Chimera marker file (.cmm) of the C-alpha trace (Angstrom):
<marker_set name="trace">
<marker id="1" x="164.654" y="131.741" z="232.338" r="1" g="1" b="0" radius="0.5"/>
<marker id="2" x="165.443" y="134.402" z="229.805" r="1" g="1" b="0" radius="0.5"/>
<marker id="3" x="168.607" y="136.453" z="230.085" r="1" g="1" b="0" radius="0.5"/>
<marker id="4" x="166.642" y="139.687" z="230.454" r="1" g="1" b="0" radius="0.5"/>
<marker id="5" x="164.667" y="138.213" z="233.388" r="1" g="1" b="0" radius="0.5"/>
<marker id="6" x="167.946" y="137.004" z="234.939" r="1" g="1" b="0" radius="0.5"/>
<marker id="7" x="169.482" y="140.496" z="234.607" r="1" g="1" b="0" radius="0.5"/>
<marker id="8" x="166.358" y="141.982" z="236.168" r="1" g="1" b="0" radius="0.5"/>
<marker id="9" x="166.611" y="139.623" z="239.168" r="1" g="1" b="0" radius="0.5"/>
<marker id="10" x="170.312" y="140.409" z="239.667" r="1" g="1" b="0" radius="0.5"/>
<marker id="11" x="169.692" y="144.159" z="239.425" r="1" g="1" b="0" radius="0.5"/>
<marker id="12" x="166.867" y="143.863" z="241.955" r="1" g="1" b="0" radius="0.5"/>
<marker id="13" x="169.126" y="142.008" z="244.384" r="1" g="1" b="0" radius="0.5"/>
<marker id="14" x="171.884" y="144.637" z="244.043" r="1" g="1" b="0" radius="0.5"/>
<marker id="15" x="169.401" y="147.455" z="244.670" r="1" g="1" b="0" radius="0.5"/>
<marker id="16" x="168.188" y="145.730" z="247.854" r="1" g="1" b="0" radius="0.5"/>
<marker id="17" x="171.763" y="145.254" z="249.082" r="1" g="1" b="0" radius="0.5"/>
<marker id="18" x="172.671" y="148.864" z="248.299" r="1" g="1" b="0" radius="0.5"/>
<marker id="19" x="169.598" y="150.152" z="250.117" r="1" g="1" b="0" radius="0.5"/>
<marker id="20" x="170.674" y="148.446" z="253.338" r="1" g="1" b="0" radius="0.5"/>
<marker id="21" x="173.403" y="151.066" z="253.705" r="1" g="1" b="0" radius="0.5"/>
<marker id="22" x="177.132" y="151.124" z="254.406" r="1" g="1" b="0" radius="0.5"/>
<marker id="23" x="176.778" y="149.946" z="258.010" r="1" g="1" b="0" radius="0.5"/>
<marker id="24" x="176.184" y="146.367" z="256.825" r="1" g="1" b="0" radius="0.5"/>
<marker id="25" x="178.690" y="143.946" z="258.335" r="1" g="1" b="0" radius="0.5"/>
<marker id="26" x="180.985" y="142.009" z="256.063" r="1" g="1" b="0" radius="0.5"/>
<marker id="27" x="182.170" y="138.563" z="257.015" r="1" g="1" b="0" radius="0.5"/>
<marker id="28" x="185.908" y="138.361" z="257.424" r="1" g="1" b="0" radius="0.5"/>
<marker id="29" x="186.298" y="142.093" z="258.063" r="1" g="1" b="0" radius="0.5"/>
<marker id="30" x="186.593" y="144.360" z="261.076" r="1" g="1" b="0" radius="0.5"/>
<marker id="31" x="186.308" y="148.079" z="261.724" r="1" g="1" b="0" radius="0.5"/>
<marker id="32" x="189.142" y="150.352" z="262.852" r="1" g="1" b="0" radius="0.5"/>
<marker id="33" x="188.814" y="154.033" z="263.698" r="1" g="1" b="0" radius="0.5"/>
<marker id="34" x="191.561" y="156.562" z="263.013" r="1" g="1" b="0" radius="0.5"/>
<marker id="35" x="192.221" y="159.642" z="265.180" r="1" g="1" b="0" radius="0.5"/>
<marker id="36" x="189.821" y="161.818" z="263.212" r="1" g="1" b="0" radius="0.5"/>
<marker id="37" x="187.026" y="159.307" z="263.715" r="1" g="1" b="0" radius="0.5"/>
<marker id="38" x="187.020" y="157.934" z="260.181" r="1" g="1" b="0" radius="0.5"/>
<marker id="39" x="185.952" y="154.286" z="260.046" r="1" g="1" b="0" radius="0.5"/>
<marker id="40" x="187.984" y="151.780" z="258.029" r="1" g="1" b="0" radius="0.5"/>
<marker id="41" x="186.608" y="148.300" z="257.318" r="1" g="1" b="0" radius="0.5"/>
<marker id="42" x="189.523" y="146.005" z="256.555" r="1" g="1" b="0" radius="0.5"/>
<marker id="43" x="189.923" y="142.257" z="255.983" r="1" g="1" b="0" radius="0.5"/>
<marker id="44" x="190.873" y="140.100" z="258.958" r="1" g="1" b="0" radius="0.5"/>
<marker id="45" x="193.995" y="138.896" z="257.134" r="1" g="1" b="0" radius="0.5"/>
<marker id="46" x="195.471" y="142.390" z="257.644" r="1" g="1" b="0" radius="0.5"/>
<marker id="47" x="195.935" y="141.486" z="261.318" r="1" g="1" b="0" radius="0.5"/>
<marker id="48" x="198.923" y="139.357" z="260.255" r="1" g="1" b="0" radius="0.5"/>
<marker id="49" x="200.595" y="142.211" z="258.373" r="1" g="1" b="0" radius="0.5"/>
<marker id="50" x="203.655" y="143.762" z="260.118" r="1" g="1" b="0" radius="0.5"/>
<marker id="51" x="202.349" y="147.303" z="259.545" r="1" g="1" b="0" radius="0.5"/>
<marker id="52" x="199.091" y="146.504" z="261.305" r="1" g="1" b="0" radius="0.5"/>
<marker id="53" x="200.896" y="144.809" z="264.173" r="1" g="1" b="0" radius="0.5"/>
<marker id="54" x="202.835" y="148.027" z="264.760" r="1" g="1" b="0" radius="0.5"/>
<marker id="55" x="199.558" y="149.987" z="264.712" r="1" g="1" b="0" radius="0.5"/>
<marker id="56" x="198.117" y="147.629" z="267.328" r="1" g="1" b="0" radius="0.5"/>
<marker id="57" x="201.200" y="148.031" z="269.509" r="1" g="1" b="0" radius="0.5"/>
<marker id="58" x="200.902" y="151.828" z="269.247" r="1" g="1" b="0" radius="0.5"/>
<marker id="59" x="197.201" y="151.595" z="270.126" r="1" g="1" b="0" radius="0.5"/>
<marker id="60" x="198.050" y="149.481" z="273.186" r="1" g="1" b="0" radius="0.5"/>
<marker id="61" x="200.613" y="152.050" z="274.340" r="1" g="1" b="0" radius="0.5"/>
<marker id="62" x="198.224" y="154.942" z="273.723" r="1" g="1" b="0" radius="0.5"/>
<marker id="63" x="194.891" y="153.520" z="274.923" r="1" g="1" b="0" radius="0.5"/>
<marker id="64" x="195.819" y="150.448" z="277.010" r="1" g="1" b="0" radius="0.5"/>
<marker id="65" x="194.644" y="146.874" z="276.640" r="1" g="1" b="0" radius="0.5"/>
<marker id="66" x="191.141" y="147.247" z="278.048" r="1" g="1" b="0" radius="0.5"/>
<marker id="67" x="188.680" y="147.437" z="275.174" r="1" g="1" b="0" radius="0.5"/>
<marker id="68" x="185.865" y="149.874" z="275.860" r="1" g="1" b="0" radius="0.5"/>
<marker id="69" x="184.288" y="150.631" z="272.525" r="1" g="1" b="0" radius="0.5"/>
<marker id="70" x="185.591" y="150.338" z="268.975" r="1" g="1" b="0" radius="0.5"/>
<marker id="71" x="189.167" y="149.561" z="267.995" r="1" g="1" b="0" radius="0.5"/>
<marker id="72" x="191.020" y="152.870" z="267.680" r="1" g="1" b="0" radius="0.5"/>
<marker id="73" x="194.525" y="153.413" z="266.380" r="1" g="1" b="0" radius="0.5"/>
<marker id="74" x="196.633" y="156.535" z="267.032" r="1" g="1" b="0" radius="0.5"/>
<marker id="75" x="196.970" y="157.388" z="263.361" r="1" g="1" b="0" radius="0.5"/>
<marker id="76" x="195.799" y="160.301" z="261.217" r="1" g="1" b="0" radius="0.5"/>
<marker id="77" x="193.126" y="159.473" z="258.645" r="1" g="1" b="0" radius="0.5"/>
<marker id="78" x="195.361" y="160.211" z="255.650" r="1" g="1" b="0" radius="0.5"/>
<marker id="79" x="198.146" y="158.002" z="256.991" r="1" g="1" b="0" radius="0.5"/>
<marker id="80" x="195.669" y="155.205" z="257.742" r="1" g="1" b="0" radius="0.5"/>
<marker id="81" x="194.351" y="155.391" z="254.160" r="1" g="1" b="0" radius="0.5"/>
<marker id="82" x="197.922" y="155.102" z="252.885" r="1" g="1" b="0" radius="0.5"/>
<marker id="83" x="198.714" y="152.169" z="255.188" r="1" g="1" b="0" radius="0.5"/>
<marker id="84" x="195.563" y="150.302" z="254.187" r="1" g="1" b="0" radius="0.5"/>
<marker id="85" x="196.455" y="150.754" z="250.523" r="1" g="1" b="0" radius="0.5"/>
<marker id="86" x="199.991" y="149.461" z="251.208" r="1" g="1" b="0" radius="0.5"/>
<marker id="87" x="198.609" y="146.384" z="252.953" r="1" g="1" b="0" radius="0.5"/>
<marker id="88" x="196.146" y="145.779" z="250.104" r="1" g="1" b="0" radius="0.5"/>
<marker id="89" x="198.952" y="145.967" z="247.534" r="1" g="1" b="0" radius="0.5"/>
<marker id="90" x="201.081" y="143.660" z="249.650" r="1" g="1" b="0" radius="0.5"/>
<marker id="91" x="198.358" y="141.009" z="249.791" r="1" g="1" b="0" radius="0.5"/>
<marker id="92" x="197.575" y="141.384" z="246.082" r="1" g="1" b="0" radius="0.5"/>
<marker id="93" x="201.239" y="140.883" z="245.232" r="1" g="1" b="0" radius="0.5"/>
<marker id="94" x="201.452" y="137.852" z="247.520" r="1" g="1" b="0" radius="0.5"/>
<marker id="95" x="198.323" y="136.392" z="245.933" r="1" g="1" b="0" radius="0.5"/>
<marker id="96" x="199.719" y="136.763" z="242.409" r="1" g="1" b="0" radius="0.5"/>
<marker id="97" x="202.969" y="135.052" z="243.481" r="1" g="1" b="0" radius="0.5"/>
<marker id="98" x="201.000" y="132.140" z="244.916" r="1" g="1" b="0" radius="0.5"/>
<marker id="99" x="198.944" y="131.751" z="241.727" r="1" g="1" b="0" radius="0.5"/>
<marker id="100" x="202.110" y="131.699" z="239.619" r="1" g="1" b="0" radius="0.5"/>
<marker id="101" x="203.652" y="128.814" z="241.588" r="1" g="1" b="0" radius="0.5"/>
<link id1="1" id2="2" r="1" g="1" b="0" radius="0.2"/>
<link id1="2" id2="3" r="1" g="1" b="0" radius="0.2"/>
<link id1="3" id2="4" r="1" g="1" b="0" radius="0.2"/>
<link id1="4" id2="5" r="1" g="1" b="0" radius="0.2"/>
<link id1="5" id2="6" r="1" g="1" b="0" radius="0.2"/>
<link id1="6" id2="7" r="1" g="1" b="0" radius="0.2"/>
<link id1="7" id2="8" r="1" g="1" b="0" radius="0.2"/>
<link id1="8" id2="9" r="1" g="1" b="0" radius="0.2"/>
<link id1="9" id2="10" r="1" g="1" b="0" radius="0.2"/>
<link id1="10" id2="11" r="1" g="1" b="0" radius="0.2"/>
<link id1="11" id2="12" r="1" g="1" b="0" radius="0.2"/>
<link id1="12" id2="13" r="1" g="1" b="0" radius="0.2"/>
<link id1="13" id2="14" r="1" g="1" b="0" radius="0.2"/>
<link id1="14" id2="15" r="1" g="1" b="0" radius="0.2"/>
<link id1="15" id2="16" r="1" g="1" b="0" radius="0.2"/>
<link id1="16" id2="17" r="1" g="1" b="0" radius="0.2"/>
<link id1="17" id2="18" r="1" g="1" b="0" radius="0.2"/>
<link id1="18" id2="19" r="1" g="1" b="0" radius="0.2"/>
<link id1="19" id2="20" r="1" g="1" b="0" radius="0.2"/>
<link id1="20" id2="21" r="1" g="1" b="0" radius="0.2"/>
<link id1="21" id2="22" r="1" g="1" b="0" radius="0.2"/>
<link id1="22" id2="23" r="1" g="1" b="0" radius="0.2"/>
<link id1="23" id2="24" r="1" g="1" b="0" radius="0.2"/>
<link id1="24" id2="25" r="1" g="1" b="0" radius="0.2"/>
<link id1="25" id2="26" r="1" g="1" b="0" radius="0.2"/>
<link id1="26" id2="27" r="1" g="1" b="0" radius="0.2"/>
<link id1="27" id2="28" r="1" g="1" b="0" radius="0.2"/>
<link id1="28" id2="29" r="1" g="1" b="0" radius="0.2"/>
<link id1="29" id2="30" r="1" g="1" b="0" radius="0.2"/>
<link id1="30" id2="31" r="1" g="1" b="0" radius="0.2"/>
<link id1="31" id2="32" r="1" g="1" b="0" radius="0.2"/>
<link id1="32" id2="33" r="1" g="1" b="0" radius="0.2"/>
<link id1="33" id2="34" r="1" g="1" b="0" radius="0.2"/>
<link id1="34" id2="35" r="1" g="1" b="0" radius="0.2"/>
<link id1="35" id2="36" r="1" g="1" b="0" radius="0.2"/>
<link id1="36" id2="37" r="1" g="1" b="0" radius="0.2"/>
<link id1="37" id2="38" r="1" g="1" b="0" radius="0.2"/>
<link id1="38" id2="39" r="1" g="1" b="0" radius="0.2"/>
<link id1="39" id2="40" r="1" g="1" b="0" radius="0.2"/>
<link id1="40" id2="41" r="1" g="1" b="0" radius="0.2"/>
<link id1="41" id2="42" r="1" g="1" b="0" radius="0.2"/>
<link id1="42" id2="43" r="1" g="1" b="0" radius="0.2"/>
<link id1="43" id2="44" r="1" g="1" b="0" radius="0.2"/>
<link id1="44" id2="45" r="1" g="1" b="0" radius="0.2"/>
<link id1="45" id2="46" r="1" g="1" b="0" radius="0.2"/>
<link id1="46" id2="47" r="1" g="1" b="0" radius="0.2"/>
<link id1="47" id2="48" r="1" g="1" b="0" radius="0.2"/>
<link id1="48" id2="49" r="1" g="1" b="0" radius="0.2"/>
<link id1="49" id2="50" r="1" g="1" b="0" radius="0.2"/>
<link id1="50" id2="51" r="1" g="1" b="0" radius="0.2"/>
<link id1="51" id2="52" r="1" g="1" b="0" radius="0.2"/>
<link id1="52" id2="53" r="1" g="1" b="0" radius="0.2"/>
<link id1="53" id2="54" r="1" g="1" b="0" radius="0.2"/>
<link id1="54" id2="55" r="1" g="1" b="0" radius="0.2"/>
<link id1="55" id2="56" r="1" g="1" b="0" radius="0.2"/>
<link id1="56" id2="57" r="1" g="1" b="0" radius="0.2"/>
<link id1="57" id2="58" r="1" g="1" b="0" radius="0.2"/>
<link id1="58" id2="59" r="1" g="1" b="0" radius="0.2"/>
<link id1="59" id2="60" r="1" g="1" b="0" radius="0.2"/>
<link id1="60" id2="61" r="1" g="1" b="0" radius="0.2"/>
<link id1="61" id2="62" r="1" g="1" b="0" radius="0.2"/>
<link id1="62" id2="63" r="1" g="1" b="0" radius="0.2"/>
<link id1="63" id2="64" r="1" g="1" b="0" radius="0.2"/>
<link id1="64" id2="65" r="1" g="1" b="0" radius="0.2"/>
<link id1="65" id2="66" r="1" g="1" b="0" radius="0.2"/>
<link id1="66" id2="67" r="1" g="1" b="0" radius="0.2"/>
<link id1="67" id2="68" r="1" g="1" b="0" radius="0.2"/>
<link id1="68" id2="69" r="1" g="1" b="0" radius="0.2"/>
<link id1="69" id2="70" r="1" g="1" b="0" radius="0.2"/>
<link id1="70" id2="71" r="1" g="1" b="0" radius="0.2"/>
<link id1="71" id2="72" r="1" g="1" b="0" radius="0.2"/>
<link id1="72" id2="73" r="1" g="1" b="0" radius="0.2"/>
<link id1="73" id2="74" r="1" g="1" b="0" radius="0.2"/>
<link id1="74" id2="75" r="1" g="1" b="0" radius="0.2"/>
<link id1="75" id2="76" r="1" g="1" b="0" radius="0.2"/>
<link id1="76" id2="77" r="1" g="1" b="0" radius="0.2"/>
<link id1="77" id2="78" r="1" g="1" b="0" radius="0.2"/>
<link id1="78" id2="79" r="1" g="1" b="0" radius="0.2"/>
<link id1="79" id2="80" r="1" g="1" b="0" radius="0.2"/>
<link id1="80" id2="81" r="1" g="1" b="0" radius="0.2"/>
<link id1="81" id2="82" r="1" g="1" b="0" radius="0.2"/>
<link id1="82" id2="83" r="1" g="1" b="0" radius="0.2"/>
<link id1="83" id2="84" r="1" g="1" b="0" radius="0.2"/>
<link id1="84" id2="85" r="1" g="1" b="0" radius="0.2"/>
<link id1="85" id2="86" r="1" g="1" b="0" radius="0.2"/>
<link id1="86" id2="87" r="1" g="1" b="0" radius="0.2"/>
<link id1="87" id2="88" r="1" g="1" b="0" radius="0.2"/>
<link id1="88" id2="89" r="1" g="1" b="0" radius="0.2"/>
<link id1="89" id2="90" r="1" g="1" b="0" radius="0.2"/>
<link id1="90" id2="91" r="1" g="1" b="0" radius="0.2"/>
<link id1="91" id2="92" r="1" g="1" b="0" radius="0.2"/>
<link id1="92" id2="93" r="1" g="1" b="0" radius="0.2"/>
<link id1="93" id2="94" r="1" g="1" b="0" radius="0.2"/>
<link id1="94" id2="95" r="1" g="1" b="0" radius="0.2"/>
<link id1="95" id2="96" r="1" g="1" b="0" radius="0.2"/>
<link id1="96" id2="97" r="1" g="1" b="0" radius="0.2"/>
<link id1="97" id2="98" r="1" g="1" b="0" radius="0.2"/>
<link id1="98" id2="99" r="1" g="1" b="0" radius="0.2"/>
<link id1="99" id2="100" r="1" g="1" b="0" radius="0.2"/>
<link id1="100" id2="101" r="1" g="1" b="0" radius="0.2"/>
</marker_set>
């Protein structure tokens, strides 16, 4: 197979994936909604992060333990964006330390 044909096949696959839209589910991720209704799709490994545990505790205090609908956290959208970026940096830093060992 020529390289141009290979590139054409890859581009075709990416266009099909992009056309399916943003609502596509990702394995190993879950959705969280902030107070303003903004949806955040984050990796499951974030559940182990201390920041996210505090968010879950706050959500339990605010909304209770009965789950009726999507996971909501009592957090403004801007703060949630900041917290997600902090968790991402934390896991990136941990990953680089593991690779160095």
